[in-house]
VMD Tcl script that draws the C-alpha trace (Angstrom):
set ca {
  {0.00 0.00 0.00}
  {1.26 3.47 -0.82}
  {1.66 5.82 2.11}
  {-1.44 7.98 2.16}
  {-0.80 10.17 5.22}
  {1.64 12.80 6.45}
  {0.96 13.33 10.16}
  {0.97 10.58 12.82}
  {-0.38 11.35 16.28}
  {-1.08 9.42 19.50}
  {-4.47 10.43 20.88}
  {-6.05 9.48 24.25}
  {-9.37 7.64 24.07}
  {-10.92 9.10 27.19}
  {-14.36 9.07 25.61}
  {-14.29 5.37 24.68}
  {-15.12 4.17 28.20}
  {-12.04 1.99 28.64}
  {-9.43 4.69 28.16}
  {-6.27 3.86 26.29}
  {-4.69 5.43 23.23}
  {-5.22 5.28 19.51}
  {-3.15 6.32 16.51}
  {-4.43 8.96 14.13}
  {-3.17 9.45 10.58}
  {-3.91 12.98 9.38}
  {-6.54 13.17 12.10}
  {-8.27 9.89 11.22}
  {-8.08 6.97 13.69}
  {-6.33 3.78 12.63}
  {-8.40 0.59 12.51}
  {-7.32 -3.02 12.60}
  {-7.50 -5.30 9.52}
  {-10.90 -6.48 10.84}
  {-11.98 -2.81 11.04}
  {-12.06 -2.76 14.84}
  {-10.94 0.40 16.68}
  {-7.18 0.31 17.20}
  {-6.70 1.00 20.91}
  {-3.82 0.12 23.24}
  {-3.78 0.84 26.95}
  {-0.14 1.89 27.46}
  {1.11 5.20 26.07}
  {4.71 3.93 25.63}
  {3.35 1.16 23.41}
  {1.20 3.64 21.49}
  {4.22 5.90 21.03}
  {6.32 3.00 19.70}
  {3.57 1.97 17.30}
  {3.19 5.57 16.11}
  {6.93 5.61 15.44}
  {6.49 2.59 13.16}
  {3.86 4.46 11.14}
  {6.02 7.58 11.01}
  {9.04 5.61 9.78}
  {7.26 4.32 6.67}
  {8.51 5.59 3.34}
  {6.52 5.92 0.13}
  {5.16 2.40 0.65}
  {3.72 0.93 3.86}
  {5.64 -2.27 4.64}
  {3.92 -4.38 7.34}
  {7.10 -6.39 7.97}
  {8.71 -3.24 9.37}
  {5.77 -2.69 11.76}
  {5.93 -5.67 14.16}
  {4.42 -3.87 17.16}
  {1.46 -2.77 15.05}
  {1.02 -6.36 13.89}
  {1.05 -7.74 17.44}
  {-1.49 -5.17 18.59}
  {-3.71 -6.06 15.61}
  {-3.45 -9.75 16.52}
  {-4.41 -9.00 20.10}
  {-7.48 -7.01 19.06}
  {-8.70 -9.06 16.09}
  {-7.65 -12.61 17.02}
  {-7.00 -13.03 20.73}
  {-9.64 -10.76 22.23}
  {-12.74 -12.30 20.56}
  {-11.88 -15.87 21.68}
  {-8.86 -16.05 23.99}
  {-9.46 -19.71 24.85}
  {-9.32 -20.78 21.22}
  {-6.28 -18.56 20.58}
  {-4.43 -19.95 23.59}
  {-5.13 -23.65 22.95}
  {-2.52 -24.32 20.20}
  {0.08 -22.36 22.16}
  {-0.51 -24.40 25.31}
  {-0.22 -27.57 23.23}
  {3.49 -26.85 22.69}
  {4.00 -28.02 26.26}
  {3.37 -31.59 25.06}
  {6.50 -31.58 22.89}
  {8.68 -28.76 24.18}
  {12.02 -28.35 22.43}
  {13.95 -28.40 25.70}
  {12.80 -31.92 26.52}
  {14.41 -33.56 23.46}
  {18.15 -34.11 23.66}
  {20.55 -35.05 20.90}
  {22.22 -38.47 20.71}
  {25.54 -36.72 19.95}
  {27.41 -36.32 23.22}
  {28.89 -32.90 22.47}
  {25.58 -31.38 21.41}
  {23.77 -33.03 24.33}
  {26.28 -31.43 26.69}
  {25.61 -28.01 25.17}
  {21.86 -28.59 25.43}
  {22.18 -29.52 29.08}
  {24.25 -26.41 29.78}
  {21.76 -24.00 28.19}
  {18.47 -25.82 28.65}
  {18.65 -27.38 32.11}
  {18.62 -24.05 33.97}
  {15.50 -23.00 32.07}
  {13.72 -26.28 32.82}
  {14.80 -26.02 36.48}
  {13.31 -22.53 36.63}
  {10.00 -23.80 35.23}
  {9.94 -26.76 37.63}
  {10.48 -24.45 40.61}
  {8.20 -21.69 39.35}
  {5.23 -23.92 38.50}
  {5.88 -26.85 40.87}
  {6.18 -29.38 38.04}
  {8.66 -31.82 36.53}
  {9.61 -32.73 32.98}
  {10.31 -36.01 31.24}
  {13.33 -35.90 28.91}
  {14.02 -37.96 25.80}
  {17.00 -38.69 23.61}
  {16.22 -38.29 19.92}
  {12.88 -37.31 18.43}
  {10.63 -40.10 19.73}
  {7.75 -38.45 21.58}
  {7.85 -38.59 25.35}
  {4.67 -37.92 27.31}
  {4.85 -35.20 29.93}
  {3.21 -35.71 33.34}
  {-0.45 -34.62 33.31}
  {0.21 -32.20 36.17}
  {2.95 -30.53 34.12}
  {0.69 -30.05 31.12}
  {-2.12 -28.78 33.33}
  {0.13 -26.18 34.99}
  {1.57 -24.94 31.69}
  {-1.90 -24.78 30.13}
  {-3.19 -22.80 33.10}
  {-0.27 -20.37 32.79}
  {-1.10 -19.72 29.14}
  {-4.83 -19.33 29.70}
  {-4.17 -16.84 32.51}
  {-2.64 -14.38 30.03}
  {-4.58 -11.45 28.62}
  {-5.08 -10.92 24.90}
  {-2.02 -8.70 24.45}
  {0.31 -11.17 26.10}
  {-1.21 -14.07 24.21}
  {-0.52 -12.21 20.97}
  {3.12 -11.75 21.97}
  {3.41 -15.34 23.16}
  {2.40 -16.70 19.76}
  {5.58 -15.80 17.81}
  {7.79 -16.64 20.79}
  {6.37 -20.16 20.95}
  {6.09 -20.87 17.25}
  {9.52 -19.50 16.34}
  {11.33 -21.09 19.26}
  {9.39 -24.33 19.50}
  {9.38 -24.02 23.28}
  {6.51 -22.95 25.51}
  {8.85 -23.07 28.52}
  {11.26 -20.59 26.95}
  {8.42 -18.26 25.97}
  {7.04 -18.27 29.52}
  {10.53 -17.69 30.91}
  {10.88 -14.64 28.68}
  {7.43 -13.39 29.62}
  {8.26 -13.53 33.33}
  {11.73 -11.98 32.87}
  {13.36 -15.10 34.30}
  {16.20 -14.90 31.75}
  {17.61 -12.37 29.34}
  {15.86 -12.47 25.91}
  {19.17 -12.86 24.08}
  {20.13 -15.83 26.27}
  {16.77 -17.45 25.56}
  {17.24 -16.86 21.84}
  {20.58 -18.64 22.08}
  {18.76 -21.55 23.74}
  {16.13 -22.03 21.04}
  {18.66 -21.70 18.20}
  {21.32 -23.89 19.80}
  {20.76 -26.89 17.54}
  {20.88 -24.77 14.39}
  {24.04 -22.95 15.44}
  {25.69 -26.24 16.38}
  {24.93 -27.65 12.93}
  {26.43 -24.55 11.33}
  {29.61 -24.89 13.36}
  {29.90 -28.49 12.26}
  {28.87 -28.28 8.60}
  {29.12 -24.61 7.71}
  {26.55 -21.84 7.34}
  {24.09 -21.50 4.46}
  {23.31 -17.89 3.55}
  {19.57 -18.44 3.14}
  {19.34 -20.19 6.50}
  {21.26 -17.41 8.23}
  {19.02 -14.76 6.71}
  {15.91 -16.68 7.73}
  {17.18 -17.02 11.30}
  {18.01 -13.32 11.48}
  {14.49 -12.47 10.32}
  {13.06 -14.75 13.00}
  {15.30 -13.16 15.59}
  {13.97 -9.72 14.72}
  {10.41 -11.02 15.13}
  {11.36 -12.72 18.40}
  {12.93 -9.58 19.86}
  {9.99 -7.47 18.68}
  {7.65 -9.72 20.69}
  {9.97 -9.32 23.70}
  {9.88 -5.55 23.25}
  {6.08 -5.61 22.95}
  {5.94 -7.39 26.33}
  {8.24 -4.82 27.92}
  {6.11 -1.95 26.61}
  {3.02 -3.60 28.08}
  {4.66 -3.38 31.51}
  {5.10 0.38 31.28}
  {2.28 2.67 32.48}
}
mol new
graphics top color blue
foreach p $ca { graphics top sphere $p radius 0.5 }
foreach p [lrange $ca 0 end-1] q [lrange $ca 1 end] { graphics top cylinder $p $q radius 0.2 }
display resetview
């Protein structure tokens, strides 16, 4: 889409009943792809989203507007049916990346070094335990573990569910996503954890340009979700 506006402004929504802030383009309020009012509750988040709109050139490029996209997902997808939105995310607990260890001793040692502290945090935080496997054969997790992880996901509001989605689907780990959401570990350290296998393969066999570019794009999306979560915490 060609850029059709000049001025971008953050405007309070005091008259909407729930408060919050919207973005106006040349005085006209932004709407979501489903034509719902675009409203976020935190001004720092609204300011960051407005900056994305302001930074657009002659063409509007959605890929350069990740915060806008997450807010749209929260409003259009998570808010109408949070239970349905949360269900596939909670299901990642049944086959979490961190529970599957490599048969190669050197990689398994690296996995243990990076992954065990994260699993230990989750076990202590949620009062659960995990079953580990070697290889890719599915291992069933204890029912109490799945119940606790599912409850943690369903307790999230629509905005946090929207941010959780890329964290889980990119990383393949619900545990890592929850650790990031609760600030248990640094986002960069958690990114290293979910890309460990890929980086190890590159060290062993060499990097492929397309794969590196794809991972870098995923990292930008991952860190944008982490930033979205941080902006939600600000008043």
